[in-house]
N, CA, C and O atoms as a Tinker XYZ file with bonds, in Angstrom:
   416  protein
     1  N     25.873000  -90.910000 -128.356000    73     2
     2  CA    26.710000  -90.383000 -128.503000    64     1     3
     3  C     26.304000  -89.601000 -129.676000    63     2     4     5
     4  O     26.229000  -90.079000 -130.808000    81     3
     5  N     25.936000  -87.871000 -129.242000    73     3     6
     6  CA    26.498000  -87.304000 -130.485000    64     5     7
     7  C     27.090000  -85.882000 -131.024000    63     6     8     9
     8  O     26.826000  -84.744000 -130.634000    81     7
     9  N     27.804000  -86.235000 -131.848000    73     7    10
    10  CA    29.422000  -85.478000 -131.909000    64     9    11
    11  C     28.434000  -84.353000 -133.248000    63    10    12    13
    12  O     28.394000  -83.213000 -132.786000    81    11
    13  N     27.641000  -84.421000 -134.778000    73    11    14
    14  CA    27.295000  -83.309000 -134.938000    64    13    15
    15  C     26.241000  -83.581000 -135.835000    63    14    16    17
    16  O     25.851000  -84.719000 -136.098000    81    15
    17  N     25.641000  -82.231000 -136.445000    73    15    18
    18  CA    24.150000  -82.590000 -137.009000    64    17    19
    19  C     24.358000  -83.754000 -138.342000    63    18    20    21
    20  O     23.311000  -84.220000 -138.792000    81    19
    21  N     25.271000  -84.077000 -138.776000    73    19    22
    22  CA    25.045000  -84.848000 -140.120000    64    21    23
    23  C     24.925000  -85.891000 -139.513000    63    22    24    25
    24  O     23.977000  -86.467000 -140.048000    81    23
    25  N     25.441000  -86.699000 -138.441000    73    23    26
    26  CA    25.391000  -87.735000 -137.922000    64    25    27
    27  C     24.113000  -87.914000 -137.446000    63    26    28    29
    28  O     23.868000  -89.116000 -137.546000    81    27
    29  N     22.836000  -87.111000 -136.809000    73    27    30
    30  CA    22.253000  -86.775000 -135.711000    64    29    31
    31  C     20.728000  -86.964000 -136.605000    63    30    32    33
    32  O     19.651000  -86.909000 -136.013000    81    31
    33  N     20.831000  -87.195000 -138.121000    73    31    34
    34  CA    19.585000  -87.351000 -138.565000    64    33    35
    35  C     18.479000  -87.906000 -138.155000    63    34    36    37
    36  O     18.756000  -88.674000 -137.234000    81    35
    37  N     17.037000  -87.893000 -138.451000    73    35    38
    38  CA    15.964000  -88.548000 -138.128000    64    37    39
    39  C     15.827000  -89.308000 -137.868000    63    38    40    41
    40  O     15.805000  -90.216000 -138.699000    81    39
    41  N     15.635000  -89.553000 -136.598000    73    39    42
    42  CA    15.679000  -90.500000 -135.507000    64    41    43
    43  C     16.783000  -91.963000 -135.790000    63    42    44    45
    44  O     17.879000  -91.904000 -136.348000    81    43
    45  N     16.251000  -92.975000 -135.339000    73    43    46
    46  CA    14.452000  -93.333000 -134.462000    64    45    47
    47  C     15.007000  -92.864000 -133.094000    63    46    48    49
    48  O     15.909000  -93.198000 -132.326000    81    47
    49  N     13.895000  -91.797000 -133.172000    73    47    50
    50  CA    13.304000  -91.559000 -132.060000    64    49    51
    51  C     11.978000  -92.579000 -131.447000    63    50    52    53
    52  O     10.820000  -92.167000 -131.379000    81    51
    53  N     12.372000  -93.848000 -131.067000    73    51    54
    54  CA    11.201000  -94.230000 -130.484000    64    53    55
    55  C     10.907000  -95.038000 -129.266000    63    54    56    57
    56  O     10.298000  -96.085000 -129.045000    81    55
    57  N     11.692000  -93.998000 -128.423000    73    55    58
    58  CA    11.350000  -93.793000 -126.991000    64    57    59
    59  C     10.660000  -92.831000 -126.499000    63    58    60    61
    60  O     10.259000  -91.849000 -127.125000    81    59
    61  N     10.469000  -93.100000 -125.210000    73    59    62
    62  CA     9.600000  -92.098000 -125.025000    64    61    63
    63  C     10.696000  -90.770000 -124.637000    63    62    64    65
    64  O     10.240000  -89.665000 -124.930000    81    63
    65  N     11.715000  -90.779000 -124.178000    73    63    66
    66  CA    12.709000  -90.198000 -124.101000    64    65    67
    67  C     13.671000  -90.650000 -124.206000    63    66    68    69
    68  O     14.217000  -91.555000 -123.574000    81    67
    69  N     14.262000  -89.512000 -125.779000    73    67    70
    70  CA    15.606000  -89.662000 -126.334000    64    69    71
    71  C     17.182000  -89.164000 -125.514000    63    70    72    73
    72  O     17.081000  -88.135000 -124.845000    81    71
    73  N     18.161000  -89.633000 -125.536000    73    71    74
    74  CA    19.190000  -88.875000 -124.617000    64    73    75
    75  C     20.158000  -89.499000 -125.309000    63    74    76    77
    76  O     20.397000  -90.668000 -125.611000    81    75
    77  N     20.975000  -87.795000 -125.604000    73    75    78
    78  CA    22.045000  -88.408000 -126.475000    64    77    79
    79  C     23.267000  -87.315000 -125.951000    63    78    80    81
    80  O     23.137000  -86.116000 -125.703000    81    79
    81  N     24.405000  -88.101000 -125.880000    73    79    82
    82  CA    25.287000  -87.204000 -124.531000    64    81    83
    83  C     26.246000  -86.833000 -125.706000    63    82    84    85
    84  O     26.349000  -87.470000 -126.754000    81    83
    85  N     26.748000  -86.005000 -125.457000    73    83    86
    86  CA    27.643000  -84.929000 -126.690000    64    85    87
    87  C     28.873000  -84.362000 -125.946000    63    86    88    89
    88  O     29.003000  -84.164000 -124.738000    81    87
    89  N     29.474000  -84.215000 -126.644000    73    87    90
    90  CA    31.139000  -83.210000 -125.904000    64    89    91
    91  C     30.729000  -81.807000 -126.681000    63    90    92    93
    92  O     31.157000  -80.829000 -126.069000    81    91
    93  N     29.940000  -81.455000 -127.983000    73    91    94
    94  CA    29.342000  -80.382000 -128.258000    64    93    95
    95  C     29.928000  -78.655000 -126.810000    63    94    96    97
    96  O     29.845000  -78.409000 -125.606000    81    95
    97  N     30.313000  -78.175000 -127.745000    73    95    98
    98  CA    30.612000  -77.025000 -127.029000    64    97    99
    99  C     28.746000  -76.331000 -126.640000    63    98   100   101
   100  O     27.924000  -76.654000 -127.497000    81    99
   101  N     28.242000  -75.535000 -125.538000    73    99   102
   102  CA    27.484000  -75.130000 -125.291000    64   101   103
   103  C     26.585000  -74.402000 -126.574000    63   102   104   105
   104  O     25.375000  -74.371000 -126.798000    81   103
   105  N     27.462000  -73.984000 -127.112000    73   103   106
   106  CA    26.750000  -72.503000 -128.163000    64   105   107
   107  C     26.411000  -73.149000 -129.673000    63   106   108   109
   108  O     25.697000  -72.697000 -130.568000    81   107
   109  N     27.161000  -74.322000 -129.612000    73   107   110
   110  CA    27.295000  -76.063000 -130.733000    64   109   111
   111  C     25.514000  -76.290000 -130.472000    63   110   112   113
   112  O     24.550000  -75.987000 -131.175000    81   111
   113  N     25.608000  -76.863000 -129.325000    73   111   114
   114  CA    24.105000  -77.021000 -128.726000    64   113   115
   115  C     23.220000  -76.756000 -128.791000    63   114   116   117
   116  O     22.278000  -77.473000 -129.129000    81   115
   117  N     23.172000  -75.176000 -128.375000    73   115   118
   118  CA    21.737000  -74.587000 -128.519000    64   117   119
   119  C     21.628000  -74.865000 -129.909000    63   118   120   121
   120  O     20.757000  -75.615000 -130.348000    81   119
   121  N     22.543000  -74.247000 -130.682000    73   119   122
   122  CA    22.170000  -73.872000 -131.939000    64   121   123
   123  C     21.615000  -75.539000 -133.204000    63   122   124   125
   124  O     21.028000  -75.497000 -134.286000    81   123
   125  N     22.033000  -76.526000 -132.571000    73   123   126
   126  CA    21.760000  -77.839000 -133.228000    64   125   127
   127  C     20.203000  -77.772000 -132.700000    63   126   128   129
   128  O     19.403000  -78.110000 -133.572000    81   127
   129  N     19.692000  -77.446000 -131.590000    73   127   130
   130  CA    18.528000  -77.436000 -130.529000    64   129   131
   131  C     17.447000  -76.971000 -131.152000    63   130   132   133
   132  O     16.292000  -77.391000 -131.080000    81   131
   133  N     18.043000  -75.748000 -131.999000    73   131   134
   134  CA    17.314000  -74.705000 -132.638000    64   133   135
   135  C     17.196000  -75.193000 -134.304000    63   134   136   137
   136  O     16.286000  -74.709000 -134.978000    81   135
   137  N     17.973000  -75.983000 -134.803000    73   135   138
   138  CA    17.856000  -76.148000 -135.911000    64   137   139
   139  C     16.876000  -77.022000 -136.002000    63   138   140   141
   140  O     15.864000  -76.696000 -136.621000    81   139
   141  N     16.996000  -78.536000 -135.299000    73   139   142
   142  CA    16.173000  -79.780000 -135.215000    64   141   143
   143  C     14.916000  -79.112000 -134.635000    63   142   144   145
   144  O     13.877000  -79.375000 -135.240000    81   143
   145  N     14.829000  -78.344000 -133.635000    73   143   146
   146  CA    13.281000  -78.295000 -133.233000    64   145   147
   147  C     12.434000  -77.501000 -134.907000    63   146   148   149
   148  O     11.533000  -78.127000 -135.465000    81   147
   149  N     12.891000  -76.222000 -135.423000    73   147   150
   150  CA    12.464000  -76.611000 -136.856000    64   149   151
   151  C     12.740000  -77.531000 -137.553000    63   150   152   153
   152  O     11.709000  -78.183000 -137.720000    81   151
   153  N     13.702000  -78.044000 -138.156000    73   151   154
   154  CA    13.438000  -79.332000 -139.453000    64   153   155
   155  C     12.254000  -80.640000 -138.278000    63   154   156   157
   156  O     11.819000  -81.605000 -138.907000    81   155
   157  N     12.031000  -80.593000 -137.411000    73   155   158
   158  CA    11.308000  -81.870000 -136.703000    64   157   159
   159  C     10.374000  -81.662000 -135.984000    63   158   160   161
   160  O     10.263000  -82.112000 -134.844000    81   159
   161  N      9.187000  -80.605000 -136.834000    73   159   162
   162  CA     8.023000  -79.631000 -135.125000    64   161   163
   163  C      7.234000  -81.377000 -134.521000    63   162   164   165
   164  O      6.388000  -81.322000 -133.627000    81   163
   165  N      7.500000  -82.305000 -134.919000    73   163   166
   166  CA     6.286000  -82.973000 -134.235000    64   165   167
   167  C      7.453000  -83.387000 -132.744000    63   166   168   169
   168  O      7.036000  -83.481000 -131.590000    81   167
   169  N      8.731000  -83.554000 -133.104000    73   167   170
   170  CA     9.278000  -83.514000 -131.949000    64   169   171
   171  C      9.710000  -82.640000 -131.289000    63   170   172   173
   172  O      9.636000  -81.601000 -131.945000    81   171
   173  N     10.454000  -82.344000 -129.599000    73   171   174
   174  CA    11.355000  -81.333000 -128.772000    64   173   175
   175  C     12.467000  -82.106000 -128.234000    63   174   176   177
   176  O     12.821000  -83.185000 -127.757000    81   175
   177  N     12.853000  -80.795000 -128.625000    73   175   178
   178  CA    14.710000  -81.257000 -129.070000    64   177   179
   179  C     15.100000  -79.808000 -128.197000    63   178   180   181
   180  O     15.033000  -78.603000 -128.439000    81   179
   181  N     15.739000  -81.029000 -126.543000    73   179   182
   182  CA    16.635000  -79.614000 -125.977000    64   181   183
   183  C     17.636000  -80.088000 -124.989000    63   182   184   185
   184  O     17.840000  -81.067000 -124.272000    81   183
   185  N     18.272000  -78.712000 -125.341000    73   183   186
   186  CA    19.958000  -79.309000 -125.076000    64   185   187
   187  C     20.285000  -79.013000 -123.384000    63   186   188   189
   188  O     19.828000  -78.024000 -122.812000    81   187
   189  N     20.899000  -79.743000 -122.900000    73   187   190
   190  CA    21.444000  -79.562000 -121.727000    64   189   191
   191  C     23.030000  -79.794000 -121.462000    63   190   192   193
   192  O     23.675000  -80.840000 -121.385000    81   191
   193  N     23.304000  -78.836000 -121.384000    73   191   194
   194  CA    24.678000  -78.490000 -121.068000    64   193   195
   195  C     25.502000  -77.768000 -119.573000    63   194   196   197
   196  O     25.037000  -76.663000 -119.295000    81   195
   197  N     26.471000  -78.188000 -118.755000    73   195   198
   198  CA    27.040000  -78.206000 -117.793000    64   197   199
   199  C     27.321000  -76.365000 -117.667000    63   198   200   201
   200  O     27.467000  -75.783000 -116.592000    81   199
   201  N     27.340000  -75.822000 -118.777000    73   199   202
   202  CA    27.447000  -74.326000 -119.314000    64   201   203
   203  C     26.140000  -73.641000 -119.654000    63   202   204   205
   204  O     25.909000  -72.552000 -120.178000    81   203
   205  N     25.215000  -74.774000 -119.120000    73   203   206
   206  CA    24.060000  -74.147000 -119.230000    64   205   207
   207  C     23.170000  -73.848000 -117.995000    63   206   208   209
   208  O     22.165000  -74.527000 -117.786000    81   207
   209  N     23.485000  -72.982000 -117.299000    73   207   210
   210  CA    23.191000  -73.302000 -115.524000    64   209   211
   211  C     21.617000  -73.270000 -115.587000    63   210   212   213
   212  O     21.360000  -72.503000 -116.515000    81   211
   213  N     20.635000  -73.660000 -115.133000    73   211   214
   214  CA    19.138000  -74.297000 -115.151000    64   213   215
   215  C     19.097000  -74.001000 -113.471000    63   214   216   217
   216  O     19.521000  -74.780000 -112.617000    81   215
   217  N     18.336000  -72.375000 -113.170000    73   215   218
   218  CA    18.255000  -72.512000 -111.819000    64   217   219
   219  C     16.863000  -72.018000 -111.287000    63   218   220   221
   220  O     16.178000  -71.062000 -111.652000    81   219
   221  N     16.630000  -73.062000 -110.210000    73   219   222
   222  CA    14.652000  -72.474000 -109.849000    64   221   223
   223  C     14.763000  -72.527000 -108.718000    63   222   224   225
   224  O     15.043000  -73.477000 -107.987000    81   223
   225  N     14.424000  -70.914000 -108.389000    73   223   226
   226  CA    14.315000  -69.954000 -106.675000    64   225   227
   227  C     15.585000  -70.942000 -105.928000    63   226   228   229
   228  O     15.425000  -71.843000 -105.104000    81   227
   229  N     17.189000  -70.310000 -106.667000    73   227   230
   230  CA    18.373000  -70.628000 -105.622000    64   229   231
   231  C     18.487000  -72.184000 -105.832000    63   230   232   233
   232  O     19.235000  -72.782000 -105.058000    81   231
   233  N     17.699000  -73.034000 -106.980000    73   231   234
   234  CA    18.372000  -74.361000 -107.213000    64   233   235
   235  C     18.693000  -74.975000 -107.874000    63   234   236   237
   236  O     17.713000  -75.291000 -108.550000    81   235
   237  N     19.858000  -75.638000 -108.347000    73   235   238
   238  CA    20.520000  -75.984000 -109.740000    64   237   239
   239  C     19.547000  -77.280000 -109.802000    63   238   240   241
   240  O     19.468000  -78.288000 -109.100000    81   239
   241  N     18.788000  -76.787000 -111.025000    73   239   242
   242  CA    18.256000  -78.129000 -111.434000    64   241   243
   243  C     18.234000  -78.922000 -112.901000    63   242   244   245
   244  O     17.314000  -79.588000 -113.374000    81   243
   245  N     20.097000  -78.515000 -113.702000    73   243   246
   246  CA    20.093000  -79.711000 -114.443000    64   245   247
   247  C     21.242000  -79.745000 -113.659000    63   246   248   249
   248  O     21.721000  -78.998000 -112.806000    81   247
   249  N     21.827000  -81.692000 -114.593000    73   247   250
   250  CA    22.411000  -82.288000 -113.919000    64   249   251
   251  C     24.006000  -81.814000 -113.880000    63   250   252   253
   252  O     24.810000  -82.150000 -113.011000    81   251
   253  N     24.302000  -80.869000 -115.136000    73   251   254
   254  CA    25.575000  -80.025000 -114.647000    64   253   255
   255  C     27.099000  -80.909000 -115.183000    63   254   256   257
   256  O     28.216000  -80.396000 -115.122000    81   255
   257  N     26.835000  -82.230000 -115.666000    73   255   258
   258  CA    28.033000  -82.750000 -115.875000    64   257   259
   259  C     28.636000  -83.379000 -117.164000    63   258   260   261
   260  O     29.767000  -83.761000 -117.464000    81   259
   261  N     27.052000  -83.323000 -118.017000    73   259   262
   262  CA    27.166000  -83.368000 -119.744000    64   261   263
   263  C     26.763000  -83.212000 -120.241000    63   262   264   265
   264  O     25.558000  -83.243000 -119.992000    81   263
   265  N     27.283000  -82.768000 -121.853000    73   263   266
   266  CA    26.283000  -82.052000 -122.091000    64   265   267
   267  C     25.462000  -83.388000 -122.837000    63   266   268   269
   268  O     25.795000  -84.573000 -122.852000    81   267
   269  N     24.296000  -82.733000 -123.428000    73   267   270
   270  CA    23.068000  -84.018000 -123.654000    64   269   271
   271  C     22.161000  -83.291000 -124.176000    63   270   272   273
   272  O     21.690000  -82.314000 -123.593000    81   271
   273  N     21.727000  -83.760000 -125.594000    73   271   274
   274  CA    20.283000  -83.601000 -125.996000    64   273   275
   275  C     19.775000  -84.686000 -125.845000    63   274   276   277
   276  O     20.234000  -85.825000 -125.922000    81   275
   277  N     18.199000  -84.057000 -125.491000    73   275   278
   278  CA    17.024000  -84.806000 -124.954000    64   277   279
   279  C     15.995000  -84.601000 -126.319000    63   278   280   281
   280  O     15.595000  -83.541000 -126.801000    81   279
   281  N     15.745000  -85.866000 -126.715000    73   279   282
   282  CA    14.456000  -85.593000 -127.116000    64   281   283
   283  C     13.224000  -86.158000 -127.393000    63   282   284   285
   284  O     13.185000  -87.384000 -127.287000    81   283
   285  N     11.871000  -85.401000 -127.829000    73   283   286
   286  CA    10.724000  -86.424000 -127.153000    64   285   287
   287  C      9.932000  -85.846000 -127.918000    63   286   288   289
   288  O     10.141000  -84.746000 -128.430000    81   287
   289  N      9.008000  -86.487000 -128.061000    73   287   290
   290  CA     7.189000  -86.068000 -128.949000    64   289   291
   291  C      6.922000  -84.651000 -128.518000    63   290   292   293
   292  O      7.177000  -84.252000 -127.382000    81   291
   293  N      6.406000  -83.916000 -129.453000    73   291   294
   294  CA     6.013000  -82.810000 -128.483000    64   293   295
   295  C      5.108000  -82.995000 -127.785000    63   294   296   297
   296  O      5.184000  -82.744000 -126.583000    81   295
   297  N      3.977000  -83.498000 -128.369000    73   295   298
   298  CA     2.456000  -83.420000 -128.630000    64   297   299
   299  C      2.225000  -83.577000 -126.789000    63   298   300   301
   300  O      1.669000  -82.738000 -126.081000    81   299
   301  N      2.846000  -84.931000 -126.316000    73   299   302
   302  CA     2.439000  -85.100000 -124.839000    64   301   303
   303  C      3.136000  -83.991000 -124.137000    63   302   304   305
   304  O      2.335000  -83.310000 -123.498000    81   303
   305  N      4.068000  -83.686000 -124.070000    73   303   306
   306  CA     5.177000  -82.578000 -123.804000    64   305   307
   307  C      4.154000  -81.062000 -123.219000    63   306   308   309
   308  O      3.941000  -80.521000 -122.134000    81   307
   309  N      3.808000  -80.875000 -124.414000    73   307   310
   310  CA     3.457000  -79.689000 -124.073000    64   309   311
   311  C      2.093000  -79.477000 -123.483000    63   310   312   313
   312  O      1.853000  -78.414000 -122.909000    81   311
   313  N      0.775000  -80.838000 -123.632000    73   311   314
   314  CA    -0.369000  -81.279000 -122.898000    64   313   315
   315  C      0.539000  -81.527000 -121.368000    63   314   316   317
   316  O     -0.413000  -81.765000 -120.625000    81   315
   317  N      1.192000  -81.571000 -120.900000    73   315   318
   318  CA     1.697000  -81.644000 -119.746000    64   317   319
   319  C      2.045000  -80.603000 -119.250000    63   318   320   321
   320  O      1.882000  -80.227000 -118.089000    81   319
   321  N      2.796000  -79.818000 -120.535000    73   319   322
   322  CA     3.187000  -78.396000 -119.886000    64   321   323
   323  C      1.742000  -77.199000 -119.261000    63   322   324   325
   324  O      1.626000  -76.439000 -118.300000    81   323
   325  N      0.830000  -77.609000 -120.469000    73   323   326
   326  CA    -0.408000  -76.788000 -120.260000    64   325   327
   327  C     -1.071000  -77.291000 -118.902000    63   326   328   329
   328  O     -1.576000  -76.288000 -118.397000    81   327
   329  N     -1.274000  -78.294000 -118.161000    73   327   330
   330  CA    -1.352000  -78.762000 -117.415000    64   329   331
   331  C     -0.523000  -78.385000 -116.140000    63   330   332   333
   332  O     -1.009000  -78.473000 -115.013000    81   331
   333  N      0.602000  -78.011000 -116.353000    73   331   334
   334  CA     1.716000  -77.611000 -114.959000    64   333   335
   335  C      1.134000  -76.036000 -115.150000    63   334   336   337
   336  O      1.147000  -75.418000 -114.085000    81   335
   337  N      0.686000  -75.361000 -116.168000    73   335   338
   338  CA     0.949000  -73.998000 -116.140000    64   337   339
   339  C     -0.787000  -73.513000 -115.520000    63   338   340   341
   340  O     -0.988000  -72.306000 -115.388000    81   339
   341  N     -1.810000  -74.386000 -115.215000    73   339   342
   342  CA    -2.229000  -74.499000 -113.905000    64   341   343
   343  C     -2.670000  -74.612000 -113.161000    63   342   344   345
   344  O     -3.874000  -74.600000 -112.903000    81   343
   345  N     -1.069000  -74.881000 -112.094000    73   343   346
   346  CA    -0.622000  -74.572000 -111.184000    64   345   347
   347  C      0.423000  -73.833000 -110.609000    63   346   348   349
   348  O      1.001000  -72.998000 -111.305000    81   347
   349  N      0.698000  -73.987000 -109.633000    73   347   350
   350  CA     2.291000  -72.982000 -109.109000    64   349   351
   351  C      3.463000  -73.815000 -109.509000    63   350   352   353
   352  O      4.310000  -73.923000 -108.623000    81   351
   353  N      3.687000  -74.366000 -110.517000    73   351   354
   354  CA     5.073000  -75.230000 -110.572000    64   353   355
   355  C      5.949000  -74.218000 -111.547000    63   354   356   357
   356  O      7.119000  -74.566000 -111.702000    81   355
   357  N      5.599000  -73.209000 -112.112000    73   355   358
   358  CA     6.398000  -72.626000 -113.278000    64   357   359
   359  C      6.501000  -71.050000 -112.263000    63   358   360   361
   360  O      6.866000  -70.010000 -112.812000    81   359
   361  N      6.327000  -71.064000 -111.565000    73   359   362
   362  CA     6.204000  -69.458000 -110.473000    64   361   363
   363  C      7.635000  -69.419000 -110.088000    63   362   364   365
   364  O      7.765000  -68.195000 -110.120000    81   363
   365  N      8.404000  -69.710000 -109.865000    73   363   366
   366  CA     9.796000  -69.289000 -109.396000    64   365   367
   367  C     10.641000  -69.678000 -110.168000    63   366   368   369
   368  O     11.843000  -69.860000 -109.973000    81   367
   369  N      9.971000  -69.832000 -111.163000    73   367   370
   370  CA    11.180000  -70.308000 -112.347000    64   369   371
   371  C     11.375000  -68.739000 -113.032000    63   370   372   373
   372  O     10.492000  -67.882000 -113.072000    81   371
   373  N     12.910000  -68.591000 -113.611000    73   371   374
   374  CA    13.048000  -67.063000 -114.042000    64   373   375
   375  C     12.032000  -66.608000 -115.861000    63   374   376   377
   376  O     11.429000  -67.425000 -116.557000    81   375
   377  N     12.120000  -65.781000 -116.008000    73   375   378
   378  CA    12.016000  -65.199000 -117.225000    64   377   379
   379  C     12.768000  -65.837000 -118.321000    63   378   380   381
   380  O     12.211000  -65.991000 -119.408000    81   379
   381  N     14.125000  -66.268000 -118.113000    73   379   382
   382  CA    15.074000  -66.558000 -119.256000    64   381   383
   383  C     14.879000  -67.810000 -118.878000    63   382   384   385
   384  O     14.877000  -68.457000 -119.926000    81   383
   385  N     14.756000  -68.342000 -118.211000    73   383   386
   386  CA    14.716000  -70.009000 -117.889000    64   385   387
   387  C     13.109000  -70.487000 -119.026000    63   386   388   389
   388  O     13.053000  -70.951000 -120.165000    81   387
   389  N     11.957000  -70.071000 -117.980000    73   387   390
   390  CA    11.123000  -70.145000 -119.695000    64   389   391
   391  C     10.740000  -70.223000 -120.724000    63   390   392   393
   392  O      9.951000  -71.027000 -121.218000    81   391
   393  N     11.391000  -69.197000 -121.240000    73   391   394
   394  CA    12.007000  -68.361000 -122.296000    64   393   395
   395  C     12.705000  -69.667000 -122.756000    63   394   396   397
   396  O     12.133000  -70.424000 -123.540000    81   395
   397  N     13.943000  -69.930000 -122.267000    73   395   398
   398  CA    14.661000  -71.076000 -123.104000    64   397   399
   399  C     14.066000  -72.498000 -122.744000    63   398   400   401
   400  O     14.593000  -73.434000 -123.346000    81   399
   401  N     13.168000  -72.771000 -121.960000    73   399   402
   402  CA    12.562000  -74.098000 -121.805000    64   401   403
   403  C     11.181000  -74.163000 -122.659000    63   402   404   405
   404  O     10.933000  -74.961000 -123.563000    81   403
   405  N     10.143000  -72.890000 -122.038000    73   403   406
   406  CA     9.193000  -73.390000 -122.742000    64   405   407
   407  C      8.453000  -72.817000 -124.067000    63   406   408   409
   408  O      7.330000  -73.088000 -124.493000    81   407
   409  N      9.327000  -72.038000 -124.526000    73   407   410
   410  CA     8.839000  -71.220000 -126.057000    64   409   411
   411  C      9.881000  -71.918000 -126.315000    63   410   412   413
   412  O     11.017000  -71.508000 -126.078000    81   411
   413  N      9.566000  -73.301000 -126.942000    73   411   414
   414  CA     9.977000  -73.275000 -127.470000    64   413   415
   415  C      8.847000  -73.745000 -129.092000    63   414   416
   416  O      9.356000  -73.775000 -130.212000    81   415
């Protein structure tokens, strides 16, 4: 459970994907992700929240029930993104979703 900035200091992020459930507002969760991406550039922090709709070509792709902070090592994730960019995977993503998810 992730409840505050102070409680969520470095690690241990020892799994391939670390997921923390939170009851924070979407605004606070987005701000936390921005701050932690700045503090810990070797990791990627991605917020997931029911109020943050992720729509790909008319399909909702976020789980939509819980607020979560997802933490992963940045390097392998960026390598996978580069490989996907050579395919049609991101073609139907909106510019807003690409900015939110890819441009961190």
